[in-house]
C-alpha positions in Angstrom: -73.9 13.0 -102.5 -75.5 15.8 -104.1 -75.7 15.1 -108.0 -77.6 17.9 -110.3 -78.4 17.7 -113.9 -78.9 21.1 -115.1 -80.0 21.0 -118.6 -82.2 18.4 -120.6 -80.2 15.5 -122.4 -82.7 15.6 -125.3 -84.5 12.3 -124.0 -88.1 12.3 -122.2 -87.8 13.2 -118.7 -89.3 10.2 -117.6 -86.1 8.1 -119.6 -84.1 10.2 -116.9 -85.9 9.5 -113.8 -85.5 5.8 -114.8 -81.9 6.4 -115.4 -81.8 8.4 -111.9 -83.2 5.6 -110.0 -80.8 3.4 -109.2 -78.9 6.4 -107.9 -81.4 8.1 -106.0 -82.3 4.2 -104.7 -78.5 3.7 -103.1 -79.5 7.2 -101.4 -78.1 10.0 -103.4 -80.2 13.5 -104.2 -80.6 14.0 -107.5 -82.0 17.1 -109.0 -83.0 17.9 -112.4 -83.3 21.0 -114.3 -85.3 20.6 -117.9 -84.2 24.2 -118.9 -80.8 25.4 -120.4 -79.4 28.6 -119.1 -76.2 30.1 -120.1 -76.3 32.8 -117.1 -73.4 32.3 -114.7 -75.0 33.5 -112.2 -78.1 30.8 -112.4 -75.3 28.1 -113.1 -73.7 28.6 -109.8 -77.0 28.6 -108.3 -77.8 25.0 -109.8 -74.6 23.9 -108.8 -75.1 24.7 -105.3 -73.7 21.8 -102.7 -73.7 19.6 -105.5 -70.7 16.5 -105.9 -71.4 15.8 -109.3 -72.6 18.0 -111.7 -74.2 17.0 -115.6 -74.3 18.8 -118.3 -74.2 18.9 -122.0 -73.0 21.2 -124.3 -74.2 24.0 -122.2 -71.2 25.9 -121.5 -69.5 25.8 -117.8 -66.8 28.0 -117.5 -64.0 28.2 -114.9 -66.2 30.6 -112.8 -69.2 28.3 -112.1 -66.5 25.7 -111.7 -65.1 28.1 -108.8 -68.4 28.4 -107.4 -69.6 25.0 -107.1 -67.4 24.4 -103.9 -67.9 20.9 -103.0 -67.5 19.8 -107.1 -66.0 16.4 -107.4 -66.8 15.4 -110.8 -68.3 16.9 -114.0 -70.3 14.5 -116.3 -70.6 15.7 -119.7 -72.9 14.3 -122.0 -70.7 15.7 -125.4 -67.6 14.6 -126.7 -65.6 17.7 -126.8 -65.1 19.2 -123.7 -63.9 22.6 -124.9 -67.0 24.3 -123.6 -65.7 23.1 -120.1 -63.7 25.6 -117.8 -61.0 23.0 -117.4 -58.2 25.1 -115.9 -60.4 25.3 -112.9 -61.6 21.8 -113.0 -57.8 20.7 -112.6 -57.1 23.4 -109.6 -59.5 22.2 -108.3 -59.1 18.3 -108.8 -62.6 18.1 -110.0 -63.0 14.4 -112.3 -64.0 15.3 -115.8 -65.5 12.2 -117.5 -67.3 12.8 -121.0 -69.4 10.9 -123.3 -67.2 9.6 -126.5 -68.7 7.6 -129.0 -72.3 8.5 -128.6 -72.8 10.2 -131.1 -70.2 8.6 -134.1 -72.8 7.2 -136.4 -74.7 10.5 -136.6 -72.3 13.0 -137.2 -70.5 10.6 -140.0 -73.7 10.3 -141.5 -74.7 13.8 -141.3 -71.5 14.8 -142.9 -72.1 12.1 -145.8 -75.3 13.8 -146.3 -73.6 17.0 -146.7 -71.4 16.0 -149.3 -74.5 14.2 -151.3 -76.3 17.3 -150.6 -73.4 19.8 -152.0 -72.5 17.3 -154.9 -76.0 16.3 -156.1 -77.5 20.0 -155.6 -80.4 18.9 -153.7 -81.1 22.4 -152.2 -81.5 24.1 -155.6 -83.0 20.9 -157.3 -86.0 21.4 -154.4 -86.4 25.0 -155.2 -86.5 24.3 -158.6 -89.1 21.5 -158.0 -91.5 23.8 -156.2 -90.9 26.4 -158.8 -91.8 24.9 -161.9 -88.0 24.8 -162.6 -86.3 21.7 -164.3 -82.9 20.0 -164.1 -81.2 22.4 -166.3 -78.1 23.2 -164.6 -78.6 20.5 -161.9 -76.3 18.3 -163.0 -74.0 16.5 -159.7 -71.3 14.7 -159.4 -70.9 11.3 -157.7 -68.9 10.3 -154.5 -68.1 7.0 -156.5 -64.7 6.8 -157.5 -63.6 10.3 -156.1 -60.9 10.5 -152.6 -62.3 11.6 -150.0 -59.7 13.0 -147.0 -60.7 12.1 -143.6 -58.7 15.2 -141.2 -59.2 13.4 -137.8 -59.1 10.0 -137.7 -60.8 9.0 -134.6 -63.8 6.7 -133.8 -65.9 9.7 -135.9 -63.4 10.5 -138.7 -63.3 6.1 -139.2 -66.9 5.7 -139.3 -67.3 8.8 -141.6 -64.2 7.0 -143.9 -66.1 3.7 -143.5 -69.4 5.2 -145.0 -67.9 7.4 -148.0 -65.8 3.8 -148.9 -68.8 2.3 -149.5 -70.0 5.0 -151.8 -66.7 3.6 -153.4 -64.4 6.3 -152.8 -60.8 6.2 -152.3 -59.7 7.3 -148.9 -56.8 9.0 -147.2 -56.1 10.5 -143.8 -54.5 12.8 -141.9 -54.0 12.5 -138.1 -51.0 12.7 -135.4 -51.1 9.4 -134.9 -51.9 6.5 -137.3 -53.7 3.9 -136.1 -54.4 0.2 -137.4 -58.2 0.4 -136.9 -58.0 3.4 -139.5 -56.1 1.3 -142.2 -58.2 -1.5 -141.6 -61.2 0.9 -142.9 -59.3 1.1 -145.9 -57.6 4.8 -145.3 -54.1 5.4 -146.4 -52.0 8.1 -144.5 -50.2 10.8 -145.7 -49.2 14.4 -144.9 -52.2 17.4 -144.6 -50.7 19.0 -147.7 -50.9 15.7 -149.6 -54.1 15.5 -148.2 -55.6 18.7 -149.5 -53.8 18.9 -153.0 -55.2 15.2 -153.5 -59.0 15.2 -152.0 -62.1 16.1 -153.7 -63.9 15.8 -150.8 -62.0 17.0 -147.2 -64.0 15.9 -144.3 -62.7 17.5 -140.8 -62.4 14.9 -137.9 -60.6 16.9 -135.3 -61.2 18.5 -131.7 -60.7 21.9 -131.1 -57.7 22.6 -129.1 -55.1 25.2 -128.9 -53.0 23.3 -131.7 -55.9 22.6 -133.9 -57.5 26.2 -133.3 -57.9 28.2 -137.0 -56.0 25.1 -138.2 -58.0 25.6 -141.7 -57.2 29.0 -143.4 -56.6 30.5 -146.5 -53.0 28.6 -147.0 -55.4 25.0 -146.7 -57.9 26.2 -148.9 -55.8 27.1 -151.6 -54.0 24.0 -151.7 -57.6 22.5 -152.2 -58.8 21.1 -155.8 -60.7 23.8 -157.1 -63.6 21.2 -157.9 -63.1 20.4 -153.8 -65.9 20.6 -151.7 -65.0 21.2 -147.9 -66.7 19.8 -144.9 -66.8 20.5 -141.1 -68.8 18.9 -138.6 -66.4 19.1 -136.1 -65.7 22.5 -134.7 -66.2 25.7 -136.1 -63.3 27.5 -134.6 -60.6 25.0 -136.2 -61.7 27.2 -139.1 -61.2 30.5 -140.0 -64.7 31.1 -141.5 -64.0 34.1 -143.2 -61.6 32.5 -145.3 -63.8 29.7 -146.0 -66.3 32.2 -147.3 -63.5 34.0 -149.5 -62.6 30.6 -151.1 -65.9 29.6 -151.8 -67.2 33.1 -153.4 -63.7 32.8 -155.5 -64.0 29.6 -156.7 -60.5 28.6 -154.9 -62.8 25.4 -153.9 -66.2 24.3 -155.5 -68.2 23.9 -152.3 -68.8 23.3 -148.5 -71.2 21.5 -146.0 -70.6 22.9 -142.5 -72.3 22.3 -139.3 -70.5 24.0 -136.8 -69.6 28.0 -136.1 -67.4 30.4 -134.1 -70.5 30.5 -132.3 -73.4 28.1 -131.4 -76.7 28.7 -133.5 -78.8 31.6 -134.1 -76.2 32.6 -136.4 -76.0 36.4 -137.0 -77.1 38.2 -140.2 -73.6 39.1 -141.3 -71.7 36.2 -140.4 -69.6 34.9 -143.6 -70.8 31.7 -144.6 -74.4 33.0 -144.7 -73.7 34.6 -147.8 -70.7 32.3 -149.2 -71.5 30.4 -152.8 -72.7 27.1 -152.8 -72.6 26.4 -149.1 -74.8 23.7 -147.0 -75.5 25.1 -143.8 -76.8 23.0 -140.5 -77.4 24.6 -137.2 -75.0 22.3 -135.4 -77.2 19.1 -135.7 -74.4 16.6 -136.4 -74.6 15.0 -133.0 -78.2 15.0 -133.1 -80.8 11.8 -133.6 -83.0 10.1 -131.2 -80.7 7.2 -131.0 -77.7 9.1 -130.2 -79.6 11.7 -127.0 -80.5 8.0 -125.9 -77.2 6.8 -126.4 -75.2 9.8 -124.3 -77.7 9.9 -121.5 -77.4 6.2 -120.8 -73.5 6.9 -121.0 -73.7 9.8 -118.9 -75.8 8.3 -115.9 -73.3 5.3 -116.4 -70.2 7.3 -116.3 -71.8 9.1 -112.6 -72.3 5.2 -111.0 -69.0 4.3 -112.2 -67.7 7.3 -110.2 -69.6 6.7 -107.2 -68.5 3.1 -107.5 -64.9 4.2 -107.5 -64.1 3.1 -111.0 -64.5 6.3 -113.1 -64.5 5.7 -116.9 -64.6 8.0 -119.9 -61.8 10.9 -117.8 -60.6 13.2 -119.7 -57.3 14.2 -119.4 -57.1 17.9 -118.4 
């Protein structure tokens, strides 16, 4: 079979070649593109004659899936698959596999880092230290003893809760299905409205679906405590980010840490969150660490090997 990796995976090329070696040794053709493209014609050309296509978080829309006539399996080196043309995949019977679990630790650590950054005014403190300032006006708040609401208690949400719990936080959770694993991590499940009313920190860990799109808007921010902070390391489109900016600027909530937006960075200069008060932004880096990049590359190639062996794993429901 022809296997095409259409974009880099954040690891050195020699790692890619080492991971691909068992595939080529078994007689499969492996093609690697070391640059990213969003051009649909170029993506279709790179996918030409491929039985298996490997991508990361680069968009792979319906038109490209349709153009890839031989496509049987799409291996996605990412947790979410909302950037994939799932309608065409379902129509053509393409098996879609993801790399769920590769970034659990990395995303959870950044969520906690953003919380600390907002609560302790780290960006303002850094600026003060560099410009002859003092600690005046920089008194922060602790995580210990505060209530953290985890919205979405999958593996990333649970790991985030565990880290906040290690700081001494009380943990609330909201999810469609309550899990024993989440309860074992100290999470007490409540309704969303109660979670928003009771939490000092609200951390979002949901996938982007038709049900969750724009799930957080003005109504939800109005239910939060005036002193609460909001964290989003999940998907930007789950949040009405204009409403979030207004909630920050009006003082309805006290702060926010955001890693994801309505588009992939770079962010347009007029984007509302760029001009909101007391917000700490990162350009969609929550998933990216040296360790997580290696994990996802290993999982990606393992998914391909499993499919070729007739025992596919990490298969996504589409």
